[in-house]
N, C-alpha and C positions, 0 to 999 in steps of 0.2 A: 530078748527084744526082736522085733521083726527086722530082718536084714535089708528090707526094701528101703528103710530110712537111711539116707546117705550120711546124716550126722549121727554119731554114736552117742545118743542120749542115754547115758548110764542111769539117769534118774527117772526115766520114763519107759514104761512097757507099752508097746503099740500093738493094736490088733493086726492080725495077718492082713496084708494087702493095703494097709493104711500108712500114711506118712504124716509127720508133724507139719504145722503150717509154715515153719521156717523152710523145711525142705521143699514143700510145695512151691513156695515163692522162689527158691533157688532154681528149681526145675523150670519154672515159667520164664525166669530171666535168662537162663541158659538157652532155652529154645529161641527166645527173641534174639539173643546174641548170635546164635548160629545162623538165623535167618539174615541178619545184617551182614554177617561175614560172607554168605553166599551172594548177596546183592553186590557187596564190595568187589568180589572176584569178577563179576560180570561187568561192572562199571569201569574197572581198571583197564579194560581193553581200549578205552578212549578217554584218557584222563582229562584232556582239555574240554571235551564235550560234557562230561559228567562231573566236573569239579565240585559244584554245589552239593550234588547227591553224595559224592564220595566223602566230603567234609561232614555232612550230616550223619552218614553211616558210621564214620569213625567216632563221632561224638557220642552216638548212641552206644557203640561198643564200649567206650570208656565209661559211660554212665552205668552200663550193665555190670562191668567189672567191679566198679566201686560198690554198687548195690549188693552184689554177691559177696564181696569181701565184708561189707558191714553186717550182712545177715550171718555170716560165719562167725564174726567176732561177737555178735550178740548171743549166739548159741554158746560159744565158749565162756562168755562172761556170766551167763546164767548158771552154767555148770559149775564155774568156780565159786560164785557167790553162795549158792545154796548147797554146795558140798554133797550133792547126790542124794539129799534127803527130802527135797521138795518136788512135787509134781509140776511140770511145765504147764499143764493144763488142769483146769478144775474138773474133777471126775463128774461125769453126767450120771445121775442116779447112783451116787456113791453109796447111799443108804441101802440099796438093794443089790449092790455089786455090779452096777452097770459099767459100760465102757467109758473111758475118758473121752472128753470132747476133743475133736480134732479141728475145731473152728479157730480161725485167726482172730486177733483182737478186734479187727474191724467188723467181723461177722457176729460178735457176741451181742447178746441182747442189750439194748440201750445204745450200742454203737459208739459210745464216748470213750476216748482214750485219755486217761488221766496222765498228767505230766508230773514227773518227780525230778526235782533239782538235786543233783548230787555233787558235793564238793570234792574235787580231786586235787592232787598235788600239782603245783606248777613246776614244769621242767625248766630249770635254769640252763639254757643251752643256746648255742649259736652254731650255724653250719656254714661250711664253705663249699665251693664248687671248683675243683681243679680243672684248669683249661690249659691245654698244651698248644703252643703256637708253632707254626712252621716258619722259621726265620730263614734268612738267606743261606746260612751254612749249618744250621743245627735245629734241634727242637728245644723249646723252653717252656717249662710248666710254671704257671702262676696260679696262686690260690685266689679265686674271684669270690666276691660277695654276691650271692643271689638276693636282689633287692626289689621286692614287689612295690616299693614306694618310689621307684625311679621309672621315668617314661622313655629313657634312652640307655644304651650301653655306653659306659664311660671308662676312659683310661687316663691315668695320670701322665703328665708330660714327661716325667722322669722315666717311667716305664717304657713309653713309646721310643724315647731316645736310646735307652739301654738295649732294647730289642732291635734297634736299627730300622724301625719302620719309617716310611716316608709319610710326612704330614701333608695332606692335601687340603686346599682351601675349602671351607664349608660351602654348601650350595647357596646359602644366602650370604649377604654381606657380613652379618654378625649374628651367630646363633647365641641366644641368651636363654638361660635356664634359671628358674626360680628355686629358692631355698625355702626351708620351713618358715623362716621369720620374714619372708617377703623380699629378702635381699636377692641379688642376681649374680650369676657368674657367666662368663663368655667363653665359648669354645675357641681354642687357638688353632684348631685344625681337625681333620678327620683321618682316621686310619682304617684301611680295609685289609683285613688279615685272614689267612687260612688257619683254622684251628680245629681242635677236637676235644672231646671230653676225656677226662682221666689223665693218668700219668703216661700211658702209652696207648696208641690206637693204630688201626689199619689206615694208612694214608689214603688208600684208594677208596675205601668204603665209608669211613667215619668222619672224614674231614669236611668242613663247610666254611663258607666265606661269611665273615661277620664285620659289621661296621661299628666303629667306636668313635664317640666324640671325645676329643682330647682336651682336658682341663689342666691349667697350670697348677692349680691348688686343689688337691683331692686327698681326703684322709685315707683312702684305700686305693691300692694300685689299679684295681679292676672291679667295676660294678656292673652287674648284668640286670637288665630291665625286666619288668613283668611281662612285656610282650615276648621277649626272648624265652623266658621261663615257660610261658604258656605254649609257645610254638614248639618247643622241644619237649614239653610234657615233663619237665624236670621235677615239679612239685607233685605230680600225680602218678604217672606210670613208672617213672624212672628215678625214684628217690634214692636208689642205690648209688647214683652218681655223687650224692652229697656226702661230705665228710664232717663228722662232728668235731668242732674245734673246742679247745679249752676255754672255759668261761672265766674270764679274768676280771675280778671286781677291783683290782688295784689300779687299773687304768681309768681315765676319764670316759664316762659313757658316751657313745657316739650315736648320732642320728644321721643316717645316710640318705634320707629321702631327697630326691633331686629332680626338678622338673615338675610339671603339672599332671599328676596322676588323677584320673577321673574315677577310678575304681574305689568304692566304699563298701564297708562291711556293716550290715545290720547287727547290732549287738545291744546288750543291756548292761548298764553299769549301776550297781546298787538298785536294780529294778527299774531304772529309767532308760527308755529307748534312746539310742544314739547311733550315729553313722560315723565309723572310724576309718581312717586311712591305715591300711595294713602295710607295715613297713618291715619286711623280713630282714632288712639290713640294719635295723636299729637295736641297740642293746637294752633299751628300756621302754616302758609304756609312758605316754605323755598326754596331758590335757592342757588346754589353754587356761590362763588365769580367768578369763571371762567365763568359760564354761564352769570352772570350779566355783566361782562366786555365784553364778546363776543357780547352782545346785545346793548352795549353802554349805559347802564343805568346810570343815575346820582343818587348816593346814598346819603341819609341823614344820618348823624352820629347819633348814638344812644348808650347810655351807658346801655347795656343790655346783660346779659348772658342767655343761654338756657341750660336746663338739658337734658342730654342723658339718655338712659334707665338704665345705671348702676350708675347714680347719678353724673357723672362727668359734669363739667361746660365747655361750649364752648362759647367763646366771639363772639358777633355779630359784623360783619364788617360794617354793615349799614342796611338801610331799604329802600324799594322803593315801591310805589304804582303802581299797574298794573291792567289791566282788564283780566279776566279769563273766558273762555268758553270751553265747551266740544267739542271734535271732532276737525278735521283739518280745516284749512282755515277760522278761525274766523276773525271777524272785530272789530274795535274799535268803541264804541258808544260814541257820544259826551256827555260830562257832563258839568254842570254848574260850577261856581267858588266855590272853597273850602270855607267852613264855618270856623270860628275861631276854633283853636284846643283847646281841653280840656285836663286836666291832669287826665285821668282815668286809667293810667297805661299802661305798655308795649309800651311806645312811641306812645300813642293813636293818631289816625289821625282824622282830621276834616271830617265831612260828605260832600257829594257832592249831588247836585241836578241833577237828570237825565234829559237829553235832548235827545230825540230819534235821532240817526244819520240817515241821508238820505240814501236810498238805491235805487237801480235801479228799476224804475217802480212805485215808491211810489207816491201816490196821496197826494196833499196838503189838501184834504178834510178829516178830521178826520174819518168821517163815512166810507170812502173807505179804511181805513188802515187795517180793519179786513176783509180779503178775504180768500176764500178757497184756493187761490193760494199762500198764504203767509205761509211759514213754519217758526215757531218761534224758535229761539235758544236763551237761556238765557245767560246773561253775568253778572258777579258780579265784583265789585271793591274791591280789596283786597290788603293787605300789605304783601309783601314778605320780610322775614328776610334773610339777606345774610350771609352765613357762609363759611369760608375758609376751604378747605381741606376735604369737605364731598365727599362721594363716588357716589352720584347721582346728576343730574342737578336740579331736581325739586321735592319737597315733598309737597303734598296737605294735610292739616290737617282736623280735624273733621268738623269745621264750613263750609269750602268750599265744602267738600264732601257732607254734608247734604243739603246745600243751592242749589247745582246743582243736587241733587238726583241721585248720581252716581250709587249706588247699587240697588236702587229701580226701576229706570227707564232707565238707560243708561249703562247697562253692555256691550252693543255692542261696547262701546268705549274702553273697557279694552282689553289688548293684553298681550301676553307672550313675554318677551324680549329675542330675540335670542342670543344676546351677553352674557346674564347671563347663558343661557343654555350651551353655549360653555365653559364659564368660570367655570361652575360647576364641571368640571373634574380637575381644576387646583390644589385644595388642595390635591387631590389624587395623581396627577402627581408629585407635588413638594415633597410630603412626600416620595414617593417611589424612586424618583431620588436621594434624599439625602442619603437614605439608600443604594442605589445601588452604589453611589460614594464611600461611606465608605467601602462597601464590596470589590470593585475593588482595592481601595487603600491598604487595608489589605492583599488582595491576592497578590498584587505586592510586598509587603514587606515580603513575605514568612511566613505569620503568620500560626499558626497551622491549620491543616485540620479541627479540631473540631470547632475552632472559625469561620472559613470561612463557614462551614456547618451551624452553628447557624445563621449567618447573612443571608444566602441564605434562610433558612427556615422562618425567620422573614419576608423577602420580599414576599415570596410565600404566607404566611399567610395573609399579608395585601392585596395582589392582590386577594386572594380568597374572603376576606370580601368585597372588592370593587366590585367583580363580582356578589356577592349575592345581593348587593344593586342595581346594574345596572339591574340585571334580574327582580327584583321586580318593578323597575321603568318602564322597558319595558312592563311588564305585565299590569301595570296601564295605560300606554299610549295606549296599544292595546285596552283595554276596552273603554277608552275615545274615541278613533278614531272610534270605532264601533257605537258610539252614534251620530256622526257628519255626516253631509251631505254637498254636494255642495262645495262652495269655502272655507267654514270653515274647512271642512275635508282635502281638498288639502293643505291648509296653515299649518294646524296642522301636517299633515304627512310629509310635507317638512322640517319643523323645527325639528321634531323628528328624521328624517333621518340624518340631519346635526349633531345633538347632538350625535347620535349613531356612526356616522363615526369618529367623533373626539375622542370619547372614544376608539373605536377599534384601531385607529392609535396609540394612546398613549400606549395602552396595548401591541400592537405588538412590538413597539420599546423597551419596557421594557423586553419582553420575548426574543427578539433577543440579548439584552445586557447580559441577564442571561445565555443564551445557551452556552455550551462549544465550543471552537474553533474546526473546522474540522480537 
């Protein structure tokens, strides 16, 4: 083979001076990555001035790293699947001994790339993230749960006391966080601690300050939020920080989602499009009873409870097997008959033998099934636990998230739920409307001027606090918008505009109600 091809394609002979389309793409992305690295070096001379550009360059570099890795994996997968006996490209003029085509799938005649849905094994797994705290007299390492379904970092009250941390009062009078079933928990304080990754670290270089909301009842000592995981790139560039934990089916399954996470994942369940909350801290996959009924699912009864983040139990209404894939418009893959069930806990299901479902244009010749015109989408068979009264339709737990490589390879399927953006002003609106009604009622009953003035000042103070939070959120949104381009920027700006308009309308209504009559 030609040594100019960086990937050692043992199943393909290349003409001298030619490269396969995979290596061409890798070269192209490597060049773009190098260009971004050079820009980054120039911009880092003035970090404050070029912060948006630096963030954008770092994002492009991460995207290039991911794309290069995916292309390398695709090459390895093709080599493993076809065992060195099938050509990666269709020979051009094979009848007369012509050279093999070097065109990529997008360049082939017709331009259409067929999608093949491939059933893969689900990885029964959960992972932890060791965090070492710097306490007053020593170092203490705690196994944290990386939880993409939580919007804050949380610490149990017992752990905070055990480590000797000082609990400070939260910034607001009472921080309240929602649970999956709509219930709420209140923070009893805030801990600001110096910590680092792993069992040991260089205190001068690797430590950082982190803020934790302290809850009196928490099923895990330490929960790390999606914002923290994204900022530290733990699910993308630095997965080596994570430790695989024993998967214990003997314990009650846990759902650690806490707070209002607006991130959703586009996925397909039995071929039907859905938007799921990705909760890497949950042991199981979950759907609401309302969703299951709307899809006409037949549920199997199961005597099983699940634990919510605050330790409360929620009974399971049933269980149902389904196929899950990332992205919209998925398809069902044919599977063989179920094998006998075993009693390994959690209403354990029998395994199934995969049979590839037919798809348009698929050849019956196995050697023809691997073609550059076939885009592979992975599908897993999973059991969804059905819960009544939960606030979201679908929750994907740690095993499904890792099996489908959501955060490492498919972040493009993640989106921000517009409905949650609009609803985010609801607690602010409800709180102020209640106070406003109380104020108007007391004014109507001719209460003293001092009392009325006190109520009005309270409402104005809450409105001022809300305005400060809104201004901070708008500044963060403007910074993020500056890092986006194309369709992603247009979509983000549209959603942010809707969210701001809703906030401004609610605020204007409250100000009109507070203003004195003409």
